[in-house]
C-alpha positions as CSV (number, residue, x, y, z in Angstrom):
1,X,-21.1,36.7,24.9
2,X,-19.9,35.0,28.2
3,X,-16.7,33.3,27.6
4,X,-14.8,31.8,30.4
5,X,-10.7,32.5,30.2
6,X,-8.9,29.6,29.2
7,X,-7.1,28.1,32.2
8,X,-3.3,27.8,31.8
9,X,-2.2,24.3,32.8
10,X,-0.3,23.8,36.0
11,X,3.5,23.1,35.4
12,X,2.9,19.7,36.9
13,X,0.0,18.9,34.2
14,X,2.3,20.2,31.4
15,X,5.3,17.8,32.8
16,X,2.6,14.7,32.5
17,X,1.5,15.6,29.3
18,X,5.0,15.7,28.3
19,X,5.8,12.4,29.7
20,X,2.7,11.0,27.8
21,X,3.8,12.6,24.5
22,X,7.3,11.5,24.8
23,X,6.1,7.7,25.8
24,X,3.8,7.7,22.8
25,X,6.8,9.1,20.6
26,X,9.2,6.3,21.8
27,X,6.6,3.8,21.3
28,X,5.8,4.9,17.7
29,X,9.4,5.0,16.9
30,X,10.0,1.5,18.1
31,X,7.3,0.3,16.1
32,X,9.6,0.5,13.1
33,X,11.2,-3.0,14.1
34,X,7.9,-4.6,13.3
35,X,9.1,-4.2,9.5
36,X,12.1,-6.4,10.6
37,X,10.2,-9.7,10.1
38,X,9.3,-8.3,6.8
39,X,12.6,-8.2,5.4
40,X,13.3,-11.6,7.0
41,X,10.5,-13.0,4.8
42,X,12.0,-11.6,1.7
43,X,15.2,-13.4,2.6
44,X,13.1,-16.6,2.7
45,X,11.3,-15.6,-0.6
46,X,14.8,-15.2,-2.2
47,X,15.5,-18.9,-1.0
48,X,12.3,-20.0,-2.8
49,X,13.5,-18.1,-5.9
50,X,16.9,-19.7,-5.7
51,X,15.2,-23.1,-5.7
52,X,13.2,-22.0,-8.7
53,X,16.2,-20.9,-10.2
54,X,18.3,-24.1,-9.6
55,X,15.1,-26.0,-11.0
56,X,15.2,-24.2,-14.2
57,X,19.1,-24.6,-14.8
58,X,18.5,-28.3,-14.1
59,X,15.9,-28.2,-16.8
60,X,18.0,-26.5,-19.5
61,X,20.8,-28.7,-18.7
62,X,18.9,-31.9,-18.7
63,X,16.8,-31.0,-22.0
64,X,19.3,-28.8,-24.1
65,X,19.6,-31.4,-26.5
66,X,16.2,-31.9,-27.3
67,X,15.0,-28.1,-27.0
68,X,14.8,-25.7,-30.2
69,X,16.6,-22.3,-29.8
70,X,13.3,-20.5,-29.1
71,X,13.1,-22.8,-25.9
72,X,16.5,-22.5,-24.9
73,X,16.2,-18.7,-25.2
74,X,12.9,-18.6,-23.1
75,X,14.7,-20.8,-20.4
76,X,17.7,-18.3,-20.3
77,X,15.1,-15.4,-20.2
78,X,13.4,-17.2,-17.2
79,X,16.9,-17.3,-15.5
80,X,17.4,-13.6,-16.0
81,X,13.7,-12.7,-14.8
82,X,14.7,-14.7,-11.5
83,X,17.8,-12.9,-11.4
84,X,16.2,-9.5,-11.6
85,X,13.7,-10.4,-9.0
86,X,16.3,-11.3,-6.4
87,X,18.3,-8.1,-7.1
88,X,15.1,-6.1,-6.6
89,X,14.6,-7.8,-3.3
90,X,17.9,-7.0,-2.2
91,X,17.7,-3.5,-2.9
92,X,14.2,-3.4,-1.2
93,X,15.4,-5.3,1.8
94,X,18.8,-3.3,2.4
95,X,17.3,0.2,1.6
96,X,14.1,-0.3,3.3
97,X,15.9,-1.6,6.5
98,X,18.4,1.1,6.4
99,X,15.7,3.7,5.7
100,X,13.0,2.7,8.0
101,X,14.4,0.3,10.6
102,X,18.2,0.9,11.6
103,X,21.2,1.8,10.1
104,X,23.8,-1.0,9.2
105,X,26.8,0.6,11.1
106,X,28.8,-2.5,11.4
107,X,28.9,-3.2,7.7
108,X,30.0,0.6,6.6
109,X,33.7,-0.6,6.5
110,X,33.0,-4.0,4.9
111,X,35.0,-4.7,1.6
112,X,31.9,-6.1,0.0
113,X,29.4,-3.4,0.9
114,X,27.7,-2.3,-2.5
115,X,28.2,1.5,-3.1
116,X,24.5,2.1,-3.2
117,X,23.7,1.0,0.3
118,X,22.8,3.8,2.4
119,X,22.3,6.3,-0.3
120,X,18.9,5.0,-1.7
121,X,16.2,7.2,-0.6
122,X,12.6,6.3,-0.9
123,X,12.2,8.4,-4.2
124,X,15.3,6.4,-5.6
125,X,13.7,3.1,-4.4
126,X,10.3,4.0,-6.3
127,X,12.4,4.3,-9.5
128,X,14.4,1.3,-9.3
129,X,11.2,-0.7,-8.2
130,X,9.1,0.3,-11.5
131,X,12.3,0.2,-13.5
132,X,12.8,-3.6,-12.3
133,X,9.1,-4.3,-13.1
134,X,9.3,-2.8,-16.5
135,X,12.5,-5.0,-17.0
136,X,10.6,-7.9,-15.7
137,X,7.4,-7.6,-17.9
138,X,9.7,-6.8,-20.7
139,X,11.1,-10.4,-20.2
140,X,7.8,-11.9,-19.9
141,X,6.5,-10.1,-23.1
142,X,9.7,-11.5,-24.7
143,X,9.1,-14.9,-23.5
144,X,5.4,-14.6,-25.0
145,X,6.7,-13.6,-28.0
146,X,8.8,-16.6,-28.4
147,X,5.7,-18.7,-28.2
148,X,3.3,-16.2,-30.1
149,X,2.1,-19.0,-32.7
150,X,0.3,-20.9,-29.4
151,X,-0.5,-17.7,-27.6
152,X,-4.0,-16.3,-27.6
153,X,-4.5,-12.8,-28.7
154,X,-6.1,-11.6,-25.5
155,X,-3.6,-13.1,-23.4
156,X,-0.9,-11.2,-25.4
157,X,-2.9,-7.9,-25.3
158,X,-3.0,-8.1,-21.6
159,X,0.9,-8.7,-21.5
160,X,1.3,-5.5,-23.7
161,X,-1.0,-3.6,-21.7
162,X,0.4,-4.5,-18.5
163,X,4.0,-3.7,-20.0
164,X,2.7,-0.3,-21.2
165,X,1.1,0.6,-17.8
166,X,4.5,-0.2,-16.1
167,X,6.3,2.0,-18.7
168,X,4.0,4.8,-18.3
169,X,4.0,4.7,-14.4
170,X,7.8,4.7,-14.4
171,X,7.8,7.7,-16.9
172,X,5.4,9.4,-14.3
173,X,7.6,8.7,-11.3
174,X,10.6,9.9,-13.1
175,X,9.0,13.2,-14.0
176,X,7.6,13.7,-10.6
177,X,11.1,12.7,-9.2
178,X,12.6,15.2,-11.5
179,X,10.3,18.1,-10.6
180,X,10.6,17.4,-6.8
181,X,14.5,17.6,-7.1
182,X,13.9,20.8,-8.8
183,X,11.9,22.6,-6.1
184,X,14.7,21.7,-3.6
């Protein structure tokens, strides 16, 4: 077998490869800023949800005299639903930005800075996300039960199935997280 010896790279060649590698790594690192417009879009989504919330509050106030108890409860549950979703967006925006884009150093001494900011990792974010999804789907299920007399069985079955799926997913995430923490 005729094998040619592996040629060692000249020092100038090594330096050139190192510069290319370093440039690529800096480019890759800077690409995290592509997430910033996504978080800005979530701020806009919160504005849309705020308008939905205001519309629902106005509807409740203006129709409270003609609504029965079930309709009032469904209206209030809708407000809670929007509130949970906005809280979830805040958690995703802040923790995502701090974990993947840049630290919010200027806000570390701010009196209104939430304690959890800067301490929610990706694993914690997954658990909070699925927990919020379970809460939101639970509220949707509760709203459906308030109108069970006009709801198709198939629609109710889908709502229950989705809620159970979220519950099961949350349980699996929590178990996996617990097992991972035990390994470290």
